[in-house]
All heavy atoms as an XYZ file, in Angstrom:
763
protein
N     -36.357    -13.236    -15.977
C     -35.030    -12.804    -15.634
C     -35.120    -11.613    -14.696
O     -35.793    -10.635    -14.976
C     -34.271    -12.442    -16.897
C     -32.898    -11.944    -16.631
S     -32.073    -11.819    -18.218
C     -30.551    -11.213    -17.630
N     -34.431    -11.686    -13.553
C     -34.479    -10.624    -12.552
C     -33.517     -9.510    -12.935
O     -32.411     -9.747    -13.407
C     -34.123    -11.173    -11.186
N     -33.957     -8.288    -12.688
C     -33.116     -7.130    -12.961
C     -32.508     -6.670    -11.642
O     -33.209     -6.466    -10.655
C     -33.957     -5.993    -13.590
C     -33.106     -4.755    -13.779
C     -34.570     -6.452    -14.893
N     -31.178     -6.528    -11.619
C     -30.495     -6.068    -10.414
C     -30.569     -4.553    -10.327
O     -30.526     -3.854    -11.328
C     -29.032     -6.501    -10.426
C     -28.771     -7.997    -10.353
C     -27.278     -8.256    -10.485
C     -29.275     -8.557     -9.039
N     -30.663     -4.054     -9.106
C     -30.622     -2.618     -8.903
C     -29.229     -2.101     -9.224
O     -28.255     -2.830     -9.113
C     -30.966     -2.285     -7.446
C     -32.378     -2.652     -7.060
C     -32.658     -2.290     -5.614
O     -31.944     -1.420     -5.072
O     -33.572     -2.858     -5.038
N     -29.082     -0.819     -9.571
C     -27.752     -0.304     -9.899
C     -26.783     -0.362     -8.726
O     -25.594     -0.483     -8.914
C     -28.013      1.150    -10.291
C     -29.460      1.236    -10.601
C     -30.135      0.127     -9.858
N     -27.271     -0.263     -7.474
C     -26.383     -0.284     -6.318
C     -25.919     -1.693     -5.970
O     -24.938     -1.869     -5.291
C     -27.069      0.315     -5.082
C     -27.265      1.824     -5.155
C     -28.472      2.204     -5.992
O     -29.574      1.815     -5.660
O     -28.271      2.893     -7.017
N     -26.650     -2.708     -6.386
C     -26.324     -4.081     -6.005
C     -25.265     -4.647     -6.945
O     -25.414     -4.604     -8.149
C     -27.582     -4.953     -6.056
N     -24.150     -5.165     -6.394
C     -23.137     -5.766     -7.253
C     -23.607     -7.102     -7.800
O     -24.493     -7.740     -7.246
C     -21.931     -5.947     -6.326
C     -22.514     -6.026     -4.968
C     -23.769     -5.185     -4.989
N     -23.017     -7.508     -8.888
C     -23.334     -8.802     -9.464
C     -22.866     -9.881     -8.497
O     -21.711     -9.883     -8.091
C     -22.629     -8.940    -10.810
C     -23.015    -10.213    -11.523
O     -24.132    -10.705    -11.315
O     -22.186    -10.713    -12.284
N     -23.749    -10.803     -8.067
C     -23.356    -11.775     -7.061
C     -22.213    -12.686     -7.487
O     -21.489    -13.210     -6.661
C     -24.626    -12.585     -6.811
C     -25.653    -12.092     -7.736
C     -25.113    -10.941     -8.497
N     -21.994    -12.875     -8.768
C     -20.938    -13.758     -9.224
C     -19.568    -13.113     -9.245
O     -18.572    -13.776     -9.423
N     -19.493    -11.797     -9.053
C     -18.212    -11.121     -9.201
C     -17.622    -10.632     -7.892
O     -16.433    -10.572     -7.756
C     -18.361     -9.952    -10.155
C     -18.585    -10.440    -11.559
C     -18.488     -9.312    -12.494
N     -19.832     -9.002    -12.945
C     -20.108     -8.107    -13.831
N     -19.158     -7.401    -14.350
N     -21.340     -7.873    -14.200
N     -18.410    -10.220     -6.947
C     -17.909     -9.831     -5.643
C     -17.419     -8.409     -5.519
O     -17.301     -7.900     -4.433
N     -17.113     -7.716     -6.591
C     -16.611     -6.352     -6.513
C     -17.404     -5.463     -7.445
O     -17.685     -5.821     -8.581
C     -15.126     -6.304     -6.889
O     -14.681     -4.966     -6.909
N     -17.758     -4.280     -6.948
C     -18.490     -3.324     -7.783
C     -17.588     -2.700     -8.836
O     -18.067     -2.066     -9.761
C     -19.114     -2.240     -6.915
C     -20.287     -2.730     -6.116
C     -21.000     -1.574     -5.481
N     -21.235     -0.491     -6.409
C     -22.354     -0.311     -7.092
N     -23.341     -1.152     -6.952
N     -22.490      0.715     -7.901
N     -16.279     -2.856     -8.688
C     -15.368     -2.280     -9.669
C     -15.605     -2.857    -11.058
O     -15.396     -2.188    -12.054
C     -13.923     -2.506     -9.246
C     -13.464     -1.724     -8.032
C     -12.077     -2.155     -7.619
C     -13.494     -0.248     -8.318
N     -16.031     -4.114    -11.126
C     -16.287     -4.720    -12.415
C     -17.530     -4.127    -13.064
O     -17.703     -4.219    -14.261
C     -16.426     -6.240    -12.281
C     -15.121     -6.919    -12.005
C     -14.834     -7.407    -10.753
C     -14.175     -7.037    -12.998
C     -13.630     -8.018    -10.507
C     -12.958     -7.646    -12.759
C     -12.682     -8.138    -11.501
N     -18.379     -3.504    -12.260
C     -19.560     -2.870    -12.823
C     -19.232     -1.502    -13.420
O     -19.883     -1.066    -14.347
C     -20.631     -2.688    -11.741
C     -21.149     -4.023    -11.239
O     -21.015     -5.026    -11.960
O     -21.681     -4.050    -10.119
N     -18.216     -0.820    -12.874
C     -17.947      0.551    -13.288
C     -16.658      0.655    -14.109
O     -16.700      0.789    -15.324
C     -17.849      1.460    -12.055
C     -19.148      1.491    -11.262
O     -20.215      1.345    -11.872
O     -19.079      1.637    -10.039
N     -15.524      0.620    -13.459
C     -14.254      0.887    -14.123
C     -13.781     -0.247    -15.022
O     -13.108     -0.021    -16.005
C     -13.153      1.187    -13.094
C     -13.239      2.561    -12.499
C     -14.170      2.627    -11.314
O     -14.787      1.596    -10.991
O     -14.296      3.706    -10.727
N     -14.105     -1.478    -14.671
C     -13.586     -2.628    -15.401
C     -14.643     -3.285    -16.282
O     -14.564     -4.480    -16.567
C     -12.996     -3.635    -14.409
C     -11.914     -3.066    -13.492
C     -11.456     -4.110    -12.511
C     -10.761     -2.514    -14.283
N     -15.576     -2.512    -16.718
C     -16.664     -3.013    -17.558
C     -16.090     -3.634    -18.832
O     -15.278     -3.033    -19.517
C     -17.611     -1.872    -17.913
C     -18.864     -2.246    -18.694
C     -19.757     -3.119    -17.815
C     -19.601     -1.018    -19.141
N     -16.490     -4.844    -19.111
C     -16.068     -5.519    -20.319
C     -14.836     -6.392    -20.155
O     -14.478     -7.120    -21.071
N     -14.172     -6.321    -19.016
C     -12.998     -7.162    -18.782
C     -13.420     -8.453    -18.089
O     -14.425     -8.501    -17.390
C     -11.973     -6.419    -17.929
C     -11.389     -5.161    -18.547
C     -10.454     -4.490    -17.569
C     -10.671     -5.477    -19.847
N     -12.641     -9.480    -18.287
C     -12.935    -10.786    -17.700
C     -12.495    -10.798    -16.239
O     -11.304    -10.701    -15.949
C     -12.202    -11.874    -18.473
C     -12.518    -13.266    -17.962
O     -13.519    -13.419    -17.221
O     -11.778    -14.201    -18.317
N     -13.441    -10.917    -15.287
C     -13.061    -10.902    -13.875
C     -12.265    -12.125    -13.432
O     -11.707    -12.131    -12.343
C     -14.396    -10.829    -13.133
C     -15.438    -11.186    -14.110
C     -14.873    -10.984    -15.480
N     -12.151    -13.140    -14.256
C     -11.405    -14.340    -13.879
C      -9.916    -14.222    -14.194
O      -9.120    -15.017    -13.705
C     -11.981    -15.557    -14.599
N      -9.513    -13.220    -14.984
C      -8.100    -13.062    -15.339
C      -7.316    -12.514    -14.158
O      -7.765    -11.593    -13.481
C      -7.953    -12.108    -16.519
C      -8.415    -12.683    -17.830
C      -8.090    -11.756    -18.984
O      -7.039    -11.078    -18.923
O      -8.883    -11.704    -19.924
N      -6.133    -13.067    -13.897
C      -5.329    -12.610    -12.756
C      -4.916    -11.137    -12.864
O      -4.874    -10.431    -11.865
C      -4.101    -13.512    -12.778
C      -4.478    -14.683    -13.601
C      -5.538    -14.238    -14.541
N      -4.610    -10.658    -14.082
C      -4.215     -9.261    -14.236
C      -5.362     -8.322    -13.899
O      -5.163     -7.278    -13.281
C      -3.733     -8.985    -15.668
C      -2.441     -9.671    -16.033
C      -2.669    -11.080    -16.549
O      -3.834    -11.466    -16.774
O      -1.675    -11.804    -16.713
N      -6.561     -8.691    -14.299
C      -7.735     -7.866    -14.019
C      -8.030     -7.884    -12.519
O      -8.362     -6.849    -11.924
C      -8.954     -8.353    -14.841
C     -10.201     -7.591    -14.477
C      -8.658     -8.224    -16.333
N      -7.888     -9.033    -11.879
C      -8.091     -9.113    -10.426
C      -7.063     -8.277     -9.679
O      -7.385     -7.605     -8.700
C      -8.018    -10.565     -9.964
C      -9.179    -11.407    -10.439
C      -9.016    -12.870    -10.082
O      -7.999    -13.284     -9.537
N     -10.038    -13.667    -10.402
N      -5.811     -8.300    -10.145
C      -4.775     -7.495     -9.506
C      -5.078     -6.005     -9.665
O      -4.898     -5.225     -8.727
C      -3.407     -7.824    -10.089
N      -5.563     -5.603    -10.841
C      -5.900     -4.202    -11.053
C      -7.096     -3.803    -10.201
O      -7.139     -2.700     -9.647
C      -6.170     -3.936    -12.532
C      -6.380     -2.493    -12.838
C      -5.348     -1.581    -12.651
C      -7.592     -2.038    -13.306
C      -5.533     -0.241    -12.926
C      -7.790     -0.701    -13.583
C      -6.756      0.202    -13.405
N      -8.071     -4.690    -10.057
C      -9.217     -4.405     -9.198
C      -8.776     -4.264     -7.739
O      -9.258     -3.378     -7.020
C     -10.273     -5.504     -9.330
N      -7.844     -5.099     -7.304
C      -7.322     -4.980     -5.937
C      -6.578     -3.662     -5.770
O      -6.673     -3.007     -4.722
C      -6.399     -6.155     -5.629
N      -5.854     -3.249     -6.810
C      -5.160     -1.954     -6.770
C      -6.166     -0.811     -6.638
O      -5.976      0.105     -5.836
C      -4.317     -1.787     -8.028
C      -3.802     -0.400     -8.235
N      -2.793      0.121     -7.471
C      -4.172      0.564     -9.102
C      -2.551      1.359     -7.866
N      -3.374      1.648     -8.852
N      -7.228     -0.858     -7.398
C      -8.250      0.190     -7.302
C      -8.915      0.189     -5.937
O      -9.218      1.256     -5.386
C      -9.299      0.008     -8.405
C      -8.825      0.295     -9.818
C      -9.942     -0.009    -10.816
C      -8.352      1.719     -9.967
N      -9.138     -0.990     -5.352
C      -9.708     -1.061     -4.002
C      -8.768     -0.420     -2.983
O      -9.211      0.292     -2.085
C      -9.974     -2.516     -3.597
C     -11.216     -3.082     -4.253
O     -12.099     -2.289     -4.637
O     -11.301     -4.309     -4.375
N      -7.456     -0.672     -3.115
C      -6.486     -0.055     -2.196
C      -6.468      1.453     -2.344
O      -6.322      2.180     -1.362
C      -5.086     -0.618     -2.450
C      -4.859     -1.980     -1.885
C      -3.382     -2.351     -1.907
N      -2.771     -2.242     -3.221
C      -2.743     -3.213     -4.131
N      -3.297     -4.373     -3.869
N      -2.155     -3.024     -5.292
N      -6.600      1.937     -3.572
C      -6.552      3.381     -3.795
C      -7.766      4.082     -3.182
O      -7.696      5.244     -2.808
C      -6.496      3.694     -5.296
C      -5.254      3.167     -5.970
S      -3.714      3.680     -5.199
C      -3.740      5.404     -5.488
N      -8.867      3.392     -3.057
C     -10.090      3.983     -2.511
C     -10.291      3.690     -1.037
O     -11.283      4.105     -0.458
C     -11.292      3.444     -3.271
C     -11.326      3.903     -4.673
C     -12.570      3.424     -5.323
N     -12.608      3.925     -6.677
C     -13.344      3.422     -7.621
N     -14.105      2.389     -7.357
N     -13.335      3.932     -8.811
N      -9.384      2.980     -0.425
C      -9.579      2.470      0.925
C      -9.863      3.568      1.945
O     -10.886      3.591      2.574
C      -8.368      1.656      1.348
C      -8.588      0.899      2.621
C      -7.438      0.036      2.966
N      -6.597     -0.203      1.811
C      -5.502     -0.896      1.828
N      -5.102     -1.414      2.944
N      -4.786     -1.081      0.756
N      -8.920      4.470      2.157
C      -9.086      5.496      3.171
C      -8.118      6.626      2.889
O      -7.170      6.466      2.135
C      -8.844      4.923      4.567
C      -7.479      4.340      4.761
C      -7.329      3.672      6.105
O      -8.029      2.688      6.356
O      -6.522      4.158      6.892
N      -8.336      7.780      3.517
C      -7.403      8.885      3.314
C      -6.013      8.534      3.851
O      -5.876      7.751      4.778
C      -8.004     10.040      4.118
C      -9.261      9.555      4.707
C      -9.440      8.124      4.368
N      -5.000      9.136      3.261
C      -3.632      8.767      3.631
C      -3.029      9.673      4.690
O      -1.844      9.575      4.964
C      -2.761      8.782      2.380
O      -2.734     10.077      1.838
N      -3.805     10.550      5.291
C      -3.239     11.476      6.269
C      -3.429     11.024      7.708
O      -3.157     11.783      8.620
C      -3.805     12.882      6.081
C      -5.299     12.941      6.056
C      -6.028     12.982      7.224
C      -5.969     12.951      4.854
C      -7.401     13.024      7.201
C      -7.341     13.005      4.823
C      -8.064     13.044      5.999
N      -3.856      9.800      7.935
C      -3.986      9.278      9.287
C      -2.830      8.325      9.576
O      -2.175      7.822      8.660
C      -5.317      8.522      9.472
O      -5.327      7.398      8.588
C      -6.516      9.416      9.176
N      -2.579      8.081     10.851
C      -1.500      7.169     11.234
C      -1.810      5.758     10.738
O      -0.927      5.057     10.214
C      -1.308      7.183     12.766
C      -0.309      6.122     13.194
C      -0.875      8.551     13.226
N      -3.053      5.348     10.864
C      -3.433      4.008     10.428
C      -3.227      3.840      8.926
O      -2.743      2.802      8.466
C      -4.890      3.718     10.786
C      -5.161      3.603     12.273
C      -5.373      4.961     12.935
O      -5.420      5.983     12.224
O      -5.456      4.995     14.169
N      -3.569      4.857      8.163
C      -3.383      4.775      6.713
C      -1.906      4.773      6.358
O      -1.498      4.105      5.407
C      -4.095      5.933      6.030
N      -1.103      5.507      7.118
C       0.336      5.501      6.866
C       0.917      4.120      7.116
O       1.752      3.632      6.343
C       1.038      6.523      7.753
O       0.596      7.815      7.441
N       0.490      3.471      8.198
C       0.970      2.117      8.477
C       0.481      1.132      7.421
O       1.210      0.214      7.042
C       0.530      1.679      9.867
C       1.172      2.454     11.020
C       0.586      2.004     12.348
C       2.672      2.297     11.008
N      -0.729      1.326      6.946
C      -1.237      0.481      5.870
C      -0.420      0.696      4.606
O      -0.114     -0.251      3.884
C      -2.721      0.784      5.613
O      -3.449      0.569      6.818
C      -3.281     -0.088      4.515
N      -0.035      1.950      4.367
C       0.809      2.245      3.217
C       2.154      1.573      3.304
O       2.704      1.113      2.293
N       2.716      1.495      4.508
C       3.985      0.797      4.694
C       3.798     -0.693      4.387
O       4.646     -1.321      3.750
C       4.526      1.009      6.126
C       5.707      0.103      6.400
C       4.902      2.457      6.326
N       2.687     -1.247      4.817
C       2.398     -2.652      4.510
C       2.236     -2.881      3.016
O       2.724     -3.889      2.481
N       1.573     -1.944      2.337
C       1.433     -2.065      0.887
C       2.794     -1.973      0.199
O       3.063     -2.688     -0.768
C       0.504     -0.977      0.346
C      -0.939     -1.191      0.773
O      -1.288     -2.320      1.158
O      -1.715     -0.207      0.708
N       3.660     -1.078      0.698
C       5.011     -0.966      0.146
C       5.783     -2.263      0.333
O       6.468     -2.730     -0.586
C       5.757      0.199      0.798
C       7.183      0.317      0.362
C       7.496      0.852     -0.870
C       8.208     -0.131      1.177
C       8.816      0.954     -1.286
C       9.524     -0.028      0.780
C       9.827      0.517     -0.459
N       5.669     -2.855      1.519
C       6.374     -4.116      1.784
C       5.861     -5.228      0.883
O       6.649     -6.025      0.350
C       6.221     -4.504      3.254
N       4.548     -5.295      0.689
C       3.988     -6.311     -0.209
C       4.482     -6.112     -1.638
O       4.840     -7.066     -2.328
C       2.464     -6.276     -0.178
C       1.899     -6.752      1.140
O       2.616     -7.464      1.880
O       0.734     -6.400      1.445
N       4.489     -4.860     -2.090
C       4.951     -4.578     -3.446
C       6.438     -4.877     -3.592
O       6.878     -5.393     -4.625
C       4.666     -3.118     -3.808
N       7.224     -4.563     -2.563
C       8.660     -4.846     -2.620
C       8.915     -6.346     -2.659
O       9.849     -6.800     -3.330
C       9.365     -4.218     -1.429
N       8.105     -7.114     -1.964
C       8.275     -8.570     -1.974
C       7.912     -9.170     -3.331
O       8.460    -10.196     -3.721
C       7.445     -9.217     -0.876
C       8.047     -8.991      0.488
O       9.237     -8.810      0.624
N       7.204     -8.994      1.499
N       6.988     -8.531     -4.044
C       6.598     -9.028     -5.367
C       7.555     -8.555     -6.454
O       7.598     -9.145     -7.534
C       5.189     -8.552     -5.715
C       4.091     -9.236     -4.965
C       2.735     -8.896     -5.567
N       2.526     -7.471     -5.727
C       1.927     -6.677     -4.845
N       1.475     -7.189     -3.729
N       1.770     -5.397     -5.072
N       8.300     -7.481     -6.193
C       9.164     -6.893     -7.214
C      10.347     -7.809     -7.526
O      10.736     -8.654     -6.716
C       9.669     -5.532     -6.751
N      10.903     -7.598     -8.701
C      12.061     -8.368     -9.135
C      13.086     -7.418     -9.741
O      12.749     -6.349    -10.225
C      11.658     -9.407    -10.184
C      10.705    -10.462     -9.674
C      10.267    -11.409    -10.772
O      10.599    -11.162    -11.954
O       9.593    -12.391    -10.449
N      14.331     -7.818     -9.693
C      15.386     -7.082    -10.373
C      15.647     -5.710     -9.774
O      15.805     -5.561     -8.561
N      15.710     -4.716    -10.652
C      16.049     -3.362    -10.249
C      15.053     -2.735     -9.293
O      15.427     -1.975     -8.388
N      13.778     -3.040     -9.471
C      12.767     -2.469     -8.570
C      12.932     -2.991     -7.150
O      12.734     -2.269     -6.189
C      11.363     -2.777     -9.077
C      11.001     -1.977    -10.290
C       9.568     -2.182    -10.656
N       9.245     -1.373    -11.821
C       8.032     -1.133    -12.210
N       7.021     -1.646    -11.556
N       7.819     -0.387    -13.267
N      13.284     -4.248     -7.028
C      13.490     -4.816     -5.695
C      14.685     -4.154     -5.017
O      14.635     -3.813     -3.845
C      13.683     -6.322     -5.781
C      13.814     -6.960     -4.415
C      13.922     -8.475     -4.552
N      13.844     -9.103     -3.270
C      12.726     -9.553     -2.702
N      11.589     -9.449     -3.343
N      12.746    -10.116     -1.524
N      15.789     -3.960     -5.767
C      16.966     -3.320     -5.200
C      16.687     -1.860     -4.852
O      17.224     -1.340     -3.871
C      18.155     -3.444     -6.136
C      18.697     -4.839     -6.138
C      18.646     -5.738     -7.158
C      19.338     -5.497     -5.050
N      19.212     -6.922     -6.764
C      19.661     -6.805     -5.471
C      19.680     -5.121     -3.751
C      20.301     -7.722     -4.652
C      20.318     -6.033     -2.937
C      20.621     -7.309     -3.391
N      15.858     -1.196     -5.640
C      15.481      0.177     -5.319
C      14.669      0.224     -4.027
O      14.883      1.106     -3.182
C      14.689      0.799     -6.467
C      14.284      2.252     -6.285
C      15.515      3.139     -6.183
C      13.398      2.700     -7.422
N      13.772     -0.734     -3.834
C      12.996     -0.795     -2.590
C      13.910     -1.067     -1.398
O      13.743     -0.470     -0.331
C      11.919     -1.878     -2.696
N      14.893     -1.945     -1.586
C      15.851     -2.221     -0.510
C      16.649     -0.965     -0.190
O      16.877     -0.643      0.986
C      16.783     -3.398     -0.901
C      17.950     -3.522      0.048
C      15.992     -4.698     -0.956
N      17.052     -0.227     -1.210
C      17.798      1.014     -1.000
C      16.967      2.038     -0.231
O      17.469      2.695      0.686
C      18.245      1.596     -2.341
C      18.992      2.918     -2.275
C      20.331      2.737     -1.569
C      19.180      3.485     -3.666
N      15.698      2.163     -0.571
C      14.810      3.094      0.145
C      14.719      2.710      1.615
O      14.815      3.565      2.509
C      13.415      3.131     -0.516
C      12.389      3.820      0.369
C      13.480      3.816     -1.867
N      14.546      1.432      1.893
C      14.439      0.976      3.282
C      15.745      1.227      4.037
O      15.735      1.709      5.176
C      14.044     -0.517      3.333
C      14.169     -1.068      4.736
C      12.623     -0.700      2.821
N      16.885      0.949      3.405
C      18.185      1.171      4.057
C      18.389      2.658      4.345
O      18.855      3.033      5.431
C      19.325      0.589      3.196
C      20.681      1.081      3.666
C      19.262     -0.925      3.202
N      18.044      3.525      3.390
C      18.187      4.963      3.617
C      17.275      5.454      4.734
O      17.682      6.286      5.554
C      17.914      5.730      2.322
C      18.981      5.600      1.237
C      18.524      6.296     -0.038
C      20.302      6.152      1.716
N      16.059      4.942      4.788
C      15.155      5.318      5.883
C      15.701      4.863      7.232
O      15.673      5.626      8.214
C      13.763      4.735      5.645
C      12.929      5.400      4.554
C      11.660      4.591      4.294
C      12.573      6.815      4.947
N      16.189      3.646      7.292
C      16.753      3.149      8.549
C      18.006      3.924      8.950
O      18.212      4.210     10.133
C      17.063      1.657      8.440
C      15.836      0.740      8.396
C      16.272     -0.704      8.175
C      15.016      0.874      9.651
N      18.845      4.278      7.977
C      20.034      5.076      8.284
C      19.636      6.443      8.834
O      20.251      6.948      9.784
C      20.899      5.237      7.036
N      18.597      7.047      8.278
C      18.109      8.326      8.789
C      17.587      8.216     10.210
O      17.848      9.081     11.054
N      16.864      7.145     10.491
C      16.335      6.937     11.843
C      17.478      6.732     12.833
O      17.466      7.296     13.937
C      15.364      5.733     11.859
C      15.039      5.305     13.281
C      14.088      6.074     11.104
N      18.486      5.949     12.468
C      19.634      5.718     13.351
C      20.387      7.020     13.591
O      20.788      7.327     14.720
C      20.559      4.625     12.765
C      21.896      4.581     13.481
C      19.869      3.277     12.824
N      20.567      7.834     12.556
C      21.270      9.111     12.701
C      20.523     10.051     13.653
O      21.119     10.639     14.558
C      21.461      9.774     11.337
C      22.028     11.164     11.435
C      23.375     11.355     11.731
C      21.227     12.283     11.250
C      23.897     12.633     11.840
C      21.739     13.554     11.359
C      23.076     13.731     11.652
O      23.586     14.990     11.771
N      19.232     10.184     13.445
C      18.443     11.083     14.303
C      18.430     10.567     15.745
O      18.592     11.340     16.699
C      17.006     11.237     13.745
C      16.103     11.928     14.735
C      17.042     11.995     12.428
N      18.268      9.263     15.918
C      18.248      8.699     17.274
C      19.591      8.891     17.961
O      19.643      9.232     19.156
C      17.876      7.220     17.214
N      20.694      8.704     17.240
C      22.004      8.886     17.860
C      22.260     10.349     18.195
O      22.865     10.660     19.223
C      23.105      8.340     16.952
O      23.198      9.123     15.771
N      21.797     11.264     17.355
C      21.945     12.688     17.640
C      21.170     13.079     18.890
O      21.681     13.797     19.764
C      21.476     13.527     16.437
O      22.211     13.127     15.279
C      21.673     15.008     16.689
N      19.954     12.600     19.002
C      19.134     12.900     20.176
C      19.753     12.269     21.417
O      19.834     12.911     22.477
C      17.686     12.417     19.958
C      17.018     13.268     18.892
C      16.895     12.458     21.250
C      15.657     12.771     18.462
N      20.198     11.034     21.310
C      20.807     10.361     22.455
C      22.085     11.071     22.904
O      22.313     11.243     24.103
C      21.095      8.900     22.108
C      21.615      8.032     23.236
C      20.578      7.973     24.356
C      21.924      6.644     22.737
N      22.890     11.521     21.957
C      24.111     12.264     22.288
C      23.772     13.567     22.996
O      24.413     13.937     23.997
C      24.920     12.550     21.015
O      25.210     11.325     20.359
C      26.204     13.290     21.332
N      22.742     14.268     22.527
C      22.335     15.521     23.157
C      21.821     15.275     24.572
O      22.137     16.025     25.502
C      21.284     16.210     22.316
N      21.043     14.234     24.760
C      20.494     13.923     26.086
C      21.620     13.557     27.058
O      21.645     14.020     28.193
C      19.437     12.794     25.979
C      19.081     12.265     27.360
C      18.207     13.299     25.266
N      22.559     12.749     26.588
C      23.684     12.348     27.450
C      24.538     13.559     27.824
O      24.957     13.711     28.966
C      24.525     11.247     26.772
C      25.849     11.026     27.493
C      23.733      9.958     26.693
N      24.782     14.457     26.876
C      25.594     15.631     27.173
C      24.879     16.577     28.142
O      25.514     17.213     28.973
C      25.982     16.359     25.900
O      24.843     16.924     25.289
N      23.551     16.667     28.064
C      22.796     17.507     28.977
C      22.794     16.889     30.381
O      22.980     17.571     31.385
C      21.358     17.716     28.464
C      21.370     18.613     27.241
C      20.467     18.317     29.545
C      20.043     18.722     26.526
N      22.612     15.581     30.461
C      22.573     14.909     31.759
C      23.949     14.916     32.408
O      24.075     15.121     33.628
C      22.053     13.453     31.604
C      22.243     12.662     32.861
C      20.593     13.468     31.183
N      25.010     14.735     31.627
C      26.366     14.709     32.160
C      26.825     16.105     32.595
O      27.732     16.242     33.401
C      27.332     14.130     31.150
N      26.191     17.106     32.067
C      26.487     18.469     32.498
C      27.487     19.075     31.653
O      28.244     19.879     31.644
């Protein structure tokens, strides 16, 4: 029987998370796979870059699409409030620019 090195993941599992944080859980269960994917997302990259922020927006959209009931409506409300803020700021800037150009 071959002994795997500690750095090498188990070839049948594909993720090192099952070696560390999820030790003893069945990697074939959908809930465990979802939690492993969540842990992978949390470790992906720092959140202070533009790329990470855009990835975070994608993660929010994916989570909102999976949500049901009150959580889905809360996600819709957040998106509507963000869009309303963007429209307000854009209209304020546009009004200021037009008033400056018009004299």
